[in-house]
N, C-alpha and C positions, 0 to 999 in steps of 0.2 A: 695138910698141905704136904705134898711129896717133895723130895729133893729136886726133881726135874722142874716142878712148878716154881719152887723157890728160886732156883737158878735162873729161870726164864724171867721172872719178875725183877730180880736184881740186875741182871744183864741189860734188860730193856731200860730200866731206870738209869743205869750208869751211862749207857750209850746216849740217852737223851741229854744228860748233863754234859757229856763230852761235846756233843754238837752245840749246846748252848754256850759253852765256854771255849769254843774254838780249839778243841782237842787238848786243852790244858788239863792234864790228869790230876794235878794237885787241887785246882779249883773245883773240878768235878767231884773229887773225893770229899772235899769239905762240904760241898752242897749236898752230897749223899748223906752225910752225917746229920745235916740239918733236916733233910727230908725224912729221915728215919724217925725223927721226933714227931713229925706232923702226920705221917702215914702209917697206921697200925699194920696194914698188910705188908708194907715194905719192911717194917720192923720184924714181923714174924718171919718173913722170907730170909732176912739176915740171920736170924737165930737158927732156922732150920738148916740153911747152907753152912753156917759156922759149926753147928754140932756135927753135921755130916763130915766136914773136913777134920774136925778134932778126932772123932772116933775112927775115921778111915786111916788116919796117919799114926794112930796109937800103936806102939810096939808091945 
């Protein structure tokens, strides 16, 4: 999975949760953490995007 694919997956999932929870970012974030446990593809996307962020901001 590339970074662009991972970012698209996480962005789409977060926007779905935002719409479900009437744009409440806290509830959407909490639901994303629960969804991560149930969806292996979303979990992998979080890891790929997170690793990219960590290594891209490393000094």
